[in-house]
N, C-alpha and C positions, 0 to 999 in steps of 0.2 A: 654410372656410378662416379661421384665427384672423386677429384684427386684426393682430398682428405680422408673420404672415406675410403679409399684405397689404400691408402696409408694405415688407416688403425688396423683394417684386415689384414695387411700383412703384418703388422706389428706383432698382431694377436697369433698369427700363424707362426711365425720364428719362436715365440715366447711358446707355444704348445710343445715344436720339435725340442726347442733346449731343456724343456722340463722331462723329456723321456729318454735325451740322450746320457752318455757316458763319459767321466773323465778318462783319460789315456790309464792311469793310475787303476782307479778302479773297473774299468776291464780288464788288465792282468790281473788284479785280487780277483775278480770275481771268475776268473777261467780258473785261477789254482786253486778258489773252494770248493769248484764242481768236479773238478777230475783230482783232488787230493784229497783237502780237508774233509768234506761231505761224507764219504765210504768210511773212510777210517771214524767216523764221528757215530755214525747209524750201526757199525759193529760193536761197537764198546757200549754205547749208551743202551742197546737191546739184552746185554750180560747185565749191567748194572740193575735194570728195569726189571728183570727175572728174579734178581735176590731180593728186590725192594717190594715185590708182590708176595714174596713168598716169606717175607718178616709182616709185611700189612694183617695177611689173613690170619698167621700165626697169634697176633698182637689182638686183633679184635677179635679171635674166640676167647681168650683168657679174657678181656675188657667186658665182652657181655655177660661174663658168668658174674663179675665182680659186681657189675652194674645192677644184676637181676635184685642181689644179695641186698646191694644198699639203696636201691629203690622201695623194696621189701621196709628193711628197718626204719627210713624215714615216714615212711607213710604210718608206720605203726606208731612215731613218737606223737605226731601229729593225730590221729587220730584217738590217742592214750588220753593226750592232753584237754582236746577237744571232750572227753566224755566228765573230766574233772569241773570244766568250768559250768557244764551242763549239768553237773549235782546242784552246784553252787546257785546258778540261777533257778532251779527247780525251788529251791529254800525259800527263796526269795518272791516267787510265784506263790505257794505256799501261807506266806506273811499276809501276801495282797488279798489274799481269798478272804482270810480272819478279819483283815482293817475294814473291807469291802463290806462285809456282812455286818459287822459293829456299827459302820457309818449310816446303813437304811437302818437298823433300827433306832439309831439315835436321832436320825431324821421322826419318828414315830411315835418316840419316849419324850414325854416332858420331864424339862428338867430347871430347878432353880440352883445356879450359881452362886460363889458366896460373895460377899460385899466387897471382898479384894478380888474376884477375877472381875466384876462390873465397874471396879473404881480404875482400873489401868486402859480403859478404853477412853480417847477422845478423838475432836478433830483434827487435821494437820493437812492445811489446804482445802481440797475440794474430798479429800480422800475420811475414813473414820477406820484407824489403826489403834494395836495397841502401844503404849508409851513406855513399858516397863518389862521386866523379865520376871516373872513371879515361880518360875520353876515350869510353867505350862508352855503351849504352843504361844506361837508369833499369830496376828490377825491383820489382813489388810484387805478392807474393804475400798475398793476402787471406785471415784467419784464419777465413774461414769455411769452408777446407778446413784439414785437418791435416796438419801440414807433416812430411814423413818424407824418407825416404833418396832414395826414386823422384821426390820432387818437388823435391828440389834438385838430384839429378841430370838432370831434365829440363828446369831452369832453366839451368844450365850448359851444357848439347847446345846451349840455345837461341840460346847466345850468339854462336853463330859468324855469325849474322846481322847483329853490329854493323856490319863493315864495311859490308855493302850498305847498313844503312840510312842511314849514313851518306853514304856515295854519291849514294844518288837524293832524298835531301835536298839537297846542293850541287846536281847536276846542274838540280834545277828551282826555279826563285826561288819558285814558286806553293805547295809543299810547305812545310811550315810541320814539320812531326814525322812520324812513322812508328811503330807501333806493333804490338803484336801481342796480341790478347787470347784465352786458352783456355779453354774449358769449365769447367774448375775457377777460374776466377776467380784467372789469373796476368795480368798487364799487362805486356810490355815494350816501351820506350817511349822514344825517341830524339828530338831532343836528351835529353840531361840536364836533368830541370829547376831553376829555381833554388832553390826550396825540395824539399826531403825527399819524397818519394811520401806516407812513411806521418802527415805533418804533412797534408797533403792528402784524403787517399782516408779513406771509414768503415772503423773496424774490422777491422768483416765486409761489406763490399761484396761483392754479389752481382752480377756484372759482365754473365751471361748474363742478368740483367732490363733491363740498358739498349738502346738502341733504337739504338744504333752495334754493337751484338752481334747482339741478336735478328732485326733487318732483313735478316742474311744465312743464317738458320740455313734449316734445310731447310722449314720451316713457310710464310715469309713470302719463302724465295727457293729455289723447289724447282730452279730452270734451273742454279743455283750460279753464275749469273755474278756482274758488278761492278753493286753497287748504290750510288747516291750520299745519303745520309741528310739529312735538311732540318735546318735550322741550330741550334746550338744553342751553349750556354754549356760550353765545357770544362773537365773536373772537374782539369785540369791548371794552368788559370789561363791560356789563352791568349787566352781574349777568346770570341766567337762567331765561331763556325768552321761547316763542312759537312765530312763526311767519304767517300772514297771508300773503300767495304767490300767485303772479298770472302771468301768461306768458304774454310776450308783444310782439306780433305780428303787426311791423307797417302796412305790406301787408299781406290781412287775406291768401294771398295764397305761401306768401314767407316763411323764414325761422325763429325759434325764435331768434330774435334779443335780448333777456335780461327777467328778471323777475323782478319784485316790489315785497316787502317785507314793512310789517307793523308789526311792533316788539311789542309785549306787552310782559312787567316781568310778571313772574309769580305771583308776590307780590302784583302787583297791581289787578289781577284777586282775589287771595286768602283773603286777607286786610280783604274785607266785611265775607267771610265763616267762616274764621278762628273766627272771632269777633262775630257770632253766639252764643246765650242765648238757650238752649234747655233744657227741663223739662230731669228730672229722670239725671241730671250729665252725660249728653252726648253731643259730639262735632261735628260738620261736616269735613271734609276733601275731598281735589282733588285727582285722581290718573292720572298718562298719560294715554295714549292709549297703554303703554306696563305695565303696572301694576303699576308704581311708585309714590310713593308720592310725590305730589310735594311741599306739604306742612303739617307739624303737629304741632298743639297746644301743650301743655305740658301736659294735661291729656295724649294726645295720643303719645307722645313721653314715657310715664311712662307705658301703656298700653303694646306697640309694643316694646318699647325696645329698642329705637334709639335716638340719640340725632340730632335733625334738622342739616344738613350743613348752617353755615354763611359764609363761605370763598368761591371763585368763583376762579378755576384756568383752564384757559381754556387750557392749556398746556399739561395739564393732563388728562384733559374731553375728549379732541379729541381723545386719546387714549384709550379710554375704547368705551365699546358697552350700556352701559347707563352713565346718570350723576352722578348715586349717587349707591351706591353698592347693590348687591342682598336682602339685608337682607331689603331696603326701596321697594323690589319689592312686593307683596303681592300673585302674582300670585306663586313665589319663594319660601313662606317662608312655614315651614313644615307643621305647624299645621294649614294653609288653605287648604292643599293639597283636602281634597274630596270636599271644597267647590270653588276652583280658576277656574275649568273648566265652573261651572255654572255662577260666577260672569263676567268672561270675554265673554260668548256665550251671558246673557240675559241681554237684555238694561233694566230693570229695576227688584228690584226684595227683597224676604227679608230674612235672615238666621238666626242662631244661629250659633257661634264661639267661640273658645276657646283659649284665648290669651295666649303666655307661660307665657309673665312676668306682666301679668294684674290679677286681683284680680276678681277669677271667671269667667262664662260666659259671652257675651256681642251678643246683636241683633245687626245685619250688615244690613241696607236697603241701597240703588242705586238704580241712575236713571243716564240716559247718555245724554251727551251733543253729538249729533251727529255731530257737527262743527267740534271738536276736536277729538271726541273719546274718550274726558277723561270722568271720573264717578265720580258722586258727591256721596260722602260716610257720611253715619248719623250712628254712633256707639255710644249705649246705654248699661249702664249696664244691665245687664239681674235681677241680685238681686230686682234692683230699680224699675222696671217694675213691677216685680209680688211681693214688698214687701208685701203686704195687704192681700194678697192670702194664701201666705205664713206663715205671721204670723200667722194666723188662724191654718192652719194644723201644723204647729210648736207647737200648745197649742198640740194638740188632741195627737200628737207624742210624748210631753215630758209625757204628761199621761200614756201613752202604754209604755214608757221607764223607768217611774218610778214603773212602776207591773213588768216590767223585773229585776229591778235591787230588787226589793223585793222577787221575785223569787230567785234572785240569791245569794243574802244574805243566802237565807233559805238553799239553796242547797249546799252551800260553807260549813256552819256548820256542816249541815246534811253529807254531803260528807268528811270531816274533823275527824268525829266521824268514821266512815267506812274505812276511811283512818289510822288512828290510831291503829283498831283492829285487821286491814289485816295486817299490820306489826308486830303487836306483835305474832300471829300465825304462822307466816312465817319466823320469825326471830327463831325459834326454831327448825327450821328445813335447813334452809338458811345457818347459820354457824358454823354448823359442814361440810356440804357439801362444804364450802368454805375451812375451815380447811382443808380437807380432798383434797381440789383442789392444796392448796398451797403445801401439802405433795407430790402430783404426781410432779409439777412442779420444787420442788427440787431433787425429780431424776431424772427430764429428765435434769438437769441441773447438774449430777453427784455429788450428796451428797446424799449417802444412807445410811448413819447411821439417820433412824428418830425412833422419839420417839411417840407412841400410844397414842393420848388422848381419855379421857372419856365425854359421852355426856348425855342427858336427853334421848334421843331415843337409844334403844338398838342396833339394826338394824345398824347404822352408827357405834357405839362403837367397833362394829367385824367388819366392812368394817375397820376401823382406823388401827386395830391390823393384821388382812390380809395385808395391802399393807407394813405395814413396815416392818414386817418378808418379803414379796417380795422383798423390795430393800435391805435390807440385802444379799439375795441370790445372786440378780442380780449385787450388789458391790462386792460379791467375785469369782461371776464368770468373772467382768470385770477386774479384779486384775490379773485373770490368764492370761486370755490373753494378755493383755498389756505386761505381761513378755516373755509371749511367743513371743511377735510381736520385742521385745525389742531385745530376743536371734537370733530370724531368721536376724533381721537389721545388728546386730553386727558380724554374721556369714560369712554374705554376704560381709562386709567392709573388714573382716579380709581376707576373701578368695579373694576378688582384690587385694588388697594390696598385698597379698603372691604373688600371680599371674604377677603384676608389678615386684616387687623386682626379682623374679626369672628371670624374662625376660632380665630385666637389667642384673645381674650378668652372664646371658648365655652372652650376648653381646658383653662383655669384652673381653672374652677368645679368642671366636670366631674370634672378629676383627682383632686377631694375627693372626688366621686361614687363613683367606680370604686375609686381607694384605699380610703376606709370601709368599700367594699362587701367588698370582700375582706378588709380586718382582719377584718369580721363576720363571714364565713365561719371564719376560724380560732376563732372564740369557741362557748361550747355552745348551739347552737340548738335547736329542735326542727324537725318535718320543714316544717311550713306556714312558719314563720320561715325554715328553711333555701332553700325554695324561692322563697319572696318575694324573697329578698337575693339569690339566681342568677338571678332574672329582672331585677331592679334592674341586676346586671352587665353582663346581657346588651345591656338598654337602654342602660346607658352604653358599652358595647363598637361599638352598631349608632350609637349617635350620633358617636362618636369615627370611625367608620369614614367617617358623612357628611362631618363635618369635615376629614376628611384629603381628602376628595377634592375639596370648597370649597377648600382650600390650594393643593391640586397644579394646579386650574383656572385657579386666580388666577395663580401660578410662569406656568404655560404662558402665559396669557394676556398676563402684562407682559412675557412675554419673556429669562424665566430660565431655561428648561429648559436644562440641558445634562447631558451624557453623560458618563460616568468609565469608560472600558474597562479591565478588568482580564483577567488569566487565571487562569480558573478551571476546575474539574471539574464535568462536566456532569451526573456522578450525583451527584455529592455536593451538586450545586444542586441536583436534581429529588426527591431524597429528601426532605428534611423538608416540600415543598409538596406531595408525593405522601401523606406519611402526616396530615398537620393533613386533608385532605380526605377519606383512605380513614377518619377517626374518624366523621365526618361521615356518611358513606355508611354506615355501621355504623350510629350511631342510626338512619338514617331508612331502613334495608333496603333502601340502593338498592347496587346494583353496580357498582364501579366499578375503573380500571386504569389505569395508565402506563409505557407504554414511551417505550425513547430509542433509536434509533441514529445519534446523531451520534458525530463521535469524539471520549476521553474528556475532550480541554483542548482550548478556544478562548481566544480573547481577545476580550470584548465588554463591556458595561455590564451584569451579570449583574441587579443590584439594579433596573434598569428591567424587564427580559425578566421580574422575578421578578412586578413588579408588574402587568405584562399578562397574566402567565401566572393571577394569583391573581384578576384582575378576570372574564378571561374564565370560571374556575371557579366564582368567587360567583356569577356571572349563571344557569348552568349548573344549580347545585345550586338556584340559587332557582326557577327554572322546573319543574326536573321534581319531580315528586310519587314517579314510580314508573318501575323501570327501569333504565335504567345512565347512570354519565357515564364518559367515556373522556378523557385528555389523550395524545397521543403526540407525538415529535419526531423528526423526520425530517432527513434528508440529501438537500436539493433536487439540489443537484449542486457540484462543487469544482471550484477551478482552481488553481493556484499560491498564490494568496496569501488567497482566503477559502472559507468552508463557509457553504453557504446553509441556514440552519435553515428550517422550514417547520412551524409550532408548528400545531397539532390539537386542538378539545377539541371532542367531540363530545356530545350529550345525548337522551334520548328525551323531552324535554319539552311544553310546549302549541307549541313552535312560532312562529314571526312570519306575519304575512299578506304575500304579495307586494309590497304598495302600500306596504308598511312599511321595505320593506328597505333603501331607502336613507336613511332618515329616524336608523337605529338608534345612526347612530356621530354625531350630531349632538349639541351641549351642551343638559342639560333635553330630553333626548326617550326616550320609552318606547314600546314597542309600543302598550301601552295606557296613555293619557294621559284618559283618561275620570276621574270623581269616584268613579265606583264599581270600581276598580281594583283587583286582587287583590291586587298586587306593592307593597312599597316602593321606595324609592329617590329619588334626585335625575336619575336621568339623566346623570351624567356619564362614571360606568364606562367605555365605550366610545368617548367623546369622547379621556380621555384617555391611553386604549390608542392610537386611532389618531396622534396629539400625537406619543406619544414613537417609535411604527413609523416614522411621517413624516419625524423628527429620526433614527432611524436608518437612511434612505435604503431603509427599504421599503414595502411593502405590506400590507395589510387586509381582511377580506370576509368573507362570510356568504353559507352556503344553510341553506334551512330549507325546510318543507313543514308547515303547520298540522297539529296532531294528530299527528305523525309522530318531530318533532323537529328540531335545528341544529346545524350544525356552522360554529362560527368558528373563521378560520384566519388566520395570519401570516406572512408570507415574509422574513425580516432576512440580510443578508451578517455573519459573524463573519470574523475573521482567525483563518488556521490556526496552531496551533504546531507545531511541527518536533515531534510526537512519536507515535508508532506508536498507532494507535485501539484501544481495547481493546473488549470483546467489549460487547453492550450487555446493559442489565439493567433488568427490569419488577418495579413494586411489586406486592405481592400483589392479587390480587382480591381478599379482604375484608381489609385490614389491621388489626391492631389498634392502639388509639390507645396512644399513647406514658403510661407508668402514672407519675404525678407524684405523688408522698407528701407525704401532707399531715399536718402535725402536728395532733395531737389538741389542742383547746384545753384548760384545767385551771389550777389555780393553778401560779402560776410556783415554780420550786424555789427553794428557801432561800439567802440568800447570807451568806457569811460575809465579815469585814473582809480575808481575803488577796483573795477573790475580786474584791472592790472592786477591791484594787489590780490585778491582774493584769490586766482587764476592758480596751479598747482606747480610747483617748479620742477621742470624736468632735466634730468642731467643725461645727453647722449653721448656717448665715447662712438666712437665710427670712424675709420680712414678713409672710406671711398666716398668720393665726392657725389657719386648718383646715390647711393644708400642715403649720404646724408640729405641731399633735396627731398629726398623720399620720404624720408620720417619726419623732415620737417612739413612737410607738406600735410603729412597724416597728422601731425600732433600740431595743429597750427591754431587750436584752440588751447594751449597749453604756453606757459613760459617756460623756453625751450633754450637752454645753455649745450651748446658742444662743444666738444673734445677731444680733438684727431688721434690721441694715444692714450694709451693706459697712466705713462707718468703723467701726460697735464692734468687726466683727469683727478688722479692724487693731488696737486698741488692745487687747484679748484676746491676741492672738498675739505682741504685747510683752512680757509677761510669762508665760505660757504654753505649754508644746506640745501639738501635737496628733498623734494617728497618722494623719489621714484628715480632709479638708475638702470638708464637700457645701454647695456655694452654690445659691441660685436665680439666672435668670440676670438678669430681670427685677426691679427695688429700687429704690425713694426712694433717692434721692442718688444714690452710684457703684454703676455695677449688676455685676454678677458677673464679665464680661471686667475691668473695668477694676480691682476687687479683686484679682482674679487677676494680673493683670499686677505689682501694687506686692506682694502677696505672693511673686512670684519674683525681687522686688529685692535679697531677706533670706533665701530660705526655697525650695531647687532639692530639694529631697526630697522633702517631704510631698506626698501625692497628693492631688490638687483635683479633685473629682468634682462639672463642671455639671448642672445640673436644671433644663428649661428646658421650658416648653410651647410652646415656637416649632420647627415641623417642617421648617424652611425646610435643605434638604439643602445650601446650599454652610455653614452654621454647622461646622460639625465639622472643616475645612480652618483654620477663623478659629481654632478652639480649639486645634489643635496648635501655630497661630502664636506664640500667647502662654504656651504651659506647661501648658493643660487635659492632664490625667491620660486623662478620660472623662466621658463625659455619658448620661443617662439623660432619656427623653422622659416626659413627662407624657401622660396617666397612668401612673404604676408600681403594677404589682405588688407584693405583698411578696419574692415570690422573687426579681425584677429588682435589688431593693436591696440585698439579703442575698448576689446572686451578686454582685456588681459590689464592695462594698463586700470581703466577703472575697477576690475575687483579688486587690483593691491590697494589702489587709490581709496576706496571705499563711497566715490562720490563722481559724477560725471565735469565734466570740466567746465569751469565759470564763463559765462558767454565776455566775449572780449569784443 
């Protein structure tokens, strides 16, 4: 188990023990409670409980009798008031029967209206309607029906009902208005409304689609009896009302011709109910068949937390399921959730409810009016009903509570005395322990110089002295460890800095070696000379590779390894790597293959991945004399954001012994470290690969058999790019090396004065004499001006103009970066190229910030210099 894990478990164990332990004061106090307080308290509470029980039983008996009488009285009130409403509604039903019979006869009886009657009809928009009040009914023929002569004749024929409609309205004060609705959307209504019907009704009102019509049709009313609608807002502006409707069948065997209706306003029915004076501050109200309050008195508004509506908006009401919000529906109120189903299902009953906005509990009695499905509710405050019985019980309870209060005061004084004594005794022990705890906390916070204290208790004083002595020893040990750590960190830093400086200093002379050998290859040489120069160049390249590894290792050791993720094409990225090693394989008669099944585009640090892949391939070729080398990039797994790359480099080389597999990734380590080893190298390549893969949060490993070969693999996460993956490509098994044109050496072509004038002018700032000669040789086809220092270059630029500037980075006086900054103060156009032996990967970012156009890393080849100069000049050198 790791030490960190052991520490976590130990910490939790301590927490568990501490959570179940007690302070000294708590322990003393709990002892007093168990041995003194609890026995006394049990006896006293038993006596009080006996008294309270006897009082409760007698009070309950008295209250039960009162409750039964009150319940009967409340139910009687509800039933008697419901009977009155039933009689009123029955009278309306009788009037509806008379009106329906006369309407059916009017359909069959011809009638010639007066000229005054026919003259008051006209088209208004798409509807045909009455335009003035002549004492009769109003008519509205909806535009949903084309108005022809037959429709007009029917309307005039039914006008013979107007006297009856007037008489029925006069004879029954509950009837607010009468109407006849026909199946073709004609409405005849009395009394005449205050505003014209065409101003109230929709132009193409489909009357059979309204409940005051379809609830009486054959589907909803097959018995053809009288039907009461639920409460609704009247489209003619009469407010909330209910309708007693009945179907009209002039021909008993024929279709439904229309529906007659007698409207009764809710206010007319509720006027008597709301005015009832009930005992015990009770009140009565009506709810519709859906459970909605038809109206509430002021007491009810307070109890139910509602404000009764006084405004009627038909345009809004017809868009809602009910004519009032859900708060007005007792079946949907949360406080009646347990009683709603019973009230809805039973025709009458009594229950006790607790209303959210009322003061105390209420008794609720109800009785159903079958004609409309309404329920009459009588609501009485429970406290008012049971006040007498509860007052007697309250007296006994008060006496009992007085006894409890006396006992409470006694125990408060008694417990205060015990509490004070427990504090005094516990403080003598707890205060020293707290002080010792503070010492431990200070030591934990690295304050090791502690002064011991002296306490009343001898053992605690000894503990304090021992703890102070231990703290001083811990402080001494920690200071020694910190000093050793700082020395190790400084040693590591100096080592990394030294290696970086050594690498830089080595690159500068090696740049001359590699560059001069490159120039020699462009001169006339015999075969032996050319072979010697090529050997010199290959040795220089090997030396530069070792220096590069040292520089990378120094950068990693100093903590300066940074990743630069970019989006890149995996095929384009792999192809040049494969081409390089395919050429090597061809020279050495090895079989080489490269495959890629990654998505075409991903995001990651392609340069660091390239470094890892090249290092692994270089090792594979180094240790493989015959057979094959292969590289494969595979998609290990995918998720929404990442693609996991698994790269494998396989070879048929010498293999690695099993005991060396764990060491090959260590720095300066090879499988064969003996003095007679066959393979060269510093042993840094795999260590650098490990550091890079770790920085990418991946992993790297090797599988190998001696004499069979090795497989080095790595797995890293790359970011997915939203693009359809492309088919995988493979490098050919025997790729041809890229053909690079080499210019034959010979006498330079003759130049003319015009050629001299046309040649581009190049300023080279270089303090090293060897590098000056090399760059002069490389750029022999350009007009070249040399400057030894940055200061000299700045003076030249005040009087001369150059097409491109090449400057060394490290020079005496002002360096290449400072020179560039000063040039950019007066010249923003001329390309500036930095020539540097510093391979620090963070430098290019600094270059771009000060205006450097490009940079070339030493040692450079002839082709490199030509390529970068021609790219920025946009033209090849003019012949000279």
